[in-house]
N, C-alpha and C positions, 0 to 999 in steps of 0.2 A: 753670393746671396744665399741666405739660409732657406732650404726647401721647406715649403709649408704644405701641410695636408689640409684637405677641406674640413670644415668644422663637423664634429660628430653630432649626429642627431639620432637619438634612440627613441623610437616610438614605444610608448608605454614603459619607458625607463629613463635613466639619466646616466651621464658620464661625469666622473669626478677626476679631473685632469691635473697633472703636475708637470711643469716644464723643467728641463735639466738645470738651468741657472736661474730659475725664478722669473723668466721673461713674462711680460704682460700678456702676450698673445698665447693662447693655450693650444696651439696646433703647429708649433715649430718642430723642427727635427729633434727626435729623442723624447718628445712629450709622451708621458705614459698616462693612460686613462683607465680607471677602474669602472667597470660597467655594472650597474644595478638595475633591477626591474621593479616596477610598481607591484604593490600587493596584488596577488591573484595572477601574476604573470611569472614565467620562468625563463631563464637565460638559455638561449641556444647559441653556442659559440664560446670563444675565450672570455675569461673574466677581465682580462686586461689587454688593451690595444696600445701599440707603440707607433708613433709617426716615423716612417722610414725615409731614407734618402730618395727613394723612388717617388716621393710625395704621396705615397699611399699608406693607409693604416695596415697594420700587420694581420688583420683578419676581418671577418664579417660577423656581426652580432644581430640577434633577433630576440625580442621579448614576446613570447607566445603565451596566450591565455591558458591558465592551468585547467586541466580536465579531471573530473572524478570518474571512477569506473561507471559504466552504463548500469543503471538500475535494472533489476530483474522484475518482470511483470508479475504481480501477485495473481495466483489462481483465483478465479471468480472476482476479478477486479482489474484495476489499471492505475495509471498515474498521468498527470499533466505537468509539464515543466515550462518555466518561463524562458529559459535559455539553454535547453538541452542539458548536457552534463558539464557545462563550463562553470568556472569559479563564480560564486555568487548566485547561481541559478537556484530557484526554489521549486521543488517538486511536491505536488499534492496527490496523495493516494485516494482512491475511491473504491467502493465495493459494489458488486451487483446486488439487486434487491434480494432481501432475505439473508444477507451476509453482513457481519459486523467487522469493523476495522480493529485489528490488534497491532499495537506498535505505534509509531509516530505518524500522524496524518501528514505533517509537513516536514521535509528534510531539505537542507541547504548544502551545496557544494562548498566546502571550506578551503582555506589557503593551503592546508596540508594534503589536499587532494583526496579527502575522505568526506563522506556524507555525514552530516550531523544526525543524531538520533538513530533509532532502530528501524530497519526496514519493516514495512507493514505487511501483514498477512490478512486475508479475509476469511473469517470463520463463521460457520453456520451456528448461530446461538438461538435462532427463533424456532420455538416449538411448532410442530404441525398443528393445524386446526382440525377439529372434528366436532360435529354437531349432532347431538342425540335428539330423538323425538321428544315431544313433551310427555307429561304423565299419561299413562294408558290406564283408563278405568274401565273395569268390566264387572258385570254381575255374574255370579256363579250360575251355571245352568240348573234348571229345576231337577231335583232328585240327584244332583251331583254336587260335590263340594269344590269343584274346580271350574275354571273357565279357560278356553283356548285363546291365546292372545298372539296377534301377528303384528309385525312392524318391519320396515326396511332397515337392513344393516347400514349404519352410517358410513360414509366414506371420508377418509382424511384428505386434507389438502396441505401441501408444503410450499412455502414461498421461495425456498432456495432452489434445489435441483428437481423437486417434484418426485423424488424417489422415496417411497415409504415401505415399511414392513407391512405384513398382513395385519388387519385389525384384530386385536385380541379381546375376546369377550369374557367377562366375569359375570356369572349368573346363567339363568336358563336361556337357551336360544329362542328366536322367534318361532311361533307355531307350537310352543310347549303348552301343556296343561298346567295352569298355575292354581295352587290351592288358595283359599281365602286368606286375605292379609296383604301386607305391603312387601313387595319384592324389589330389591335394588339391582339394577342392571348397569354395568359399567363397560365402556369400550375404551381401549388404549391403542395408540399407534405411535411408532417411532420413525424418525427420519434417519438418514445415513450417518449424521453426526450424533446419533443417540439422544436427540432431544425428544421429549415425550409430550404427546397431546392426549388428554383424557376428557371424556364426558360421561355423565350419569343421568339416569332417569328412573322413575318408579313405575312399577306395574301394580295397580291396586285392584284386588278382587274382593267384592263385597258379597 
């Protein structure tokens, strides 16, 4: 009696079998089976199994889901994935407030075990905010052609990491004696990514 092997079942794959003399049953002695895996899975074990006289197949096979390399976390941001780093998983990047995404927002783990698209980075593109006082109007003191004008130096605010340069003043500082006429005062501040925030106001002396 011809020894038979148990039928081959490949989870997430399939076996293409040929018998030695073209017998109807595909698991008689000497049957050769080529093993293939579904898309997104890879074969662990031999590509061909043979039914042996011991009634056992010549090896063990397994179709394992493919994996892409683990994504690196962007500085000042992160990502969320549907199915980790496995084949077909979609990952979406996001950035912390004040940062903008550069690269592809959504990447997918492909059959060649590579992520689609370019990995994203989070960049600070938002300029800091600075608010100047409104127009300062003063009348020149009697017998003088100047007026002394005071105001508070404005402070900058940054939405990203909050680290700013010193505020740079263009024009006379507060507490100065201003001659009659219109005087433009400008303040500028930079964040660490060299985005610039500016504000202006007028000092009017009549």
